[in-house]
N, C-alpha and C positions, 0 to 999 in steps of 0.2 A: 224710314226706309232709306238706305244708302244707295245713291246712284253713282255710276262711273261716268266721268266727263272727259272729253278730249278736246284740246285746243286745236282749232282748225286754221289759224293763221297767227303769226307773231304779232305781239303788241307790247307797248311799254307801259309800266305801272310805277307809280311813285312808291318809295319805301318809307315806312313809318317805324318809329322806335317802339320800345315796350310800353310806353305811355300813350301811344297812338298819335304822336306828333310827327309831322313830315320832316324827314332828314335832309331833303334837298337832293337825294340820290334817286336814281331810277334803275329798274332792271327789266329785262325782256322776259315775257312769258312766251315760251317757245312753242311753235306749231308742233303738234304731236305729243306734247306733254299730257300726262294723265292726272286726273284729280278726282276727288269724291265730294259729293254734296249730301248732307244728311238732313232730310226733311223733318226728322224727329228731334233735331238738335235744339229746338227752341229759338229764342230770339237773341242769343248772345252774338254781339258784334263788337269788336274793339274800336273800329273807326266808323261805324254806322253804315257800312255797305249793305245793299239789299240782299246780296248772296255771298256766303262764305264758302270758299273752296279749299280743300286740304290736299296737298300734293301727295301722290303715291309713287312719284318718280325719284329714283336715287340720284339722278344726274342734274337736279335743280337745287339751287340754294334758297328757293322760296318754299317755306314750309306750308304757308297758307296765304290766300289773298281774299280780299273783300272787294266786290265789284257791284256796279249797278246792273239792273236787269237788262238794259240796252246793250251794255258791253258783253254780258253773258250771251245774249241772243246773237250778237255779231261774231263772237270769237270762239264759241264752244258748241259742241254737239254732245247730246247724251248718248253713250254707247251701250249702256245697260242699266 
């Protein structure tokens, strides 16, 4: 089941390359940005995050993020 998620406050996230290695760069996940989470997605994670979110906003250059449960609970709300 896919859920829609909304970021409730800005936070900074490290950027990784296609191999999952840290690039030393950081980007802001913006308050109000919208994401999806798919509970049926299985266990695929590129960098080992607890939760994988996929962006549905066209104004962000982050296609997806992986975060820990604590970050999810602090910075996101499920909107449906």
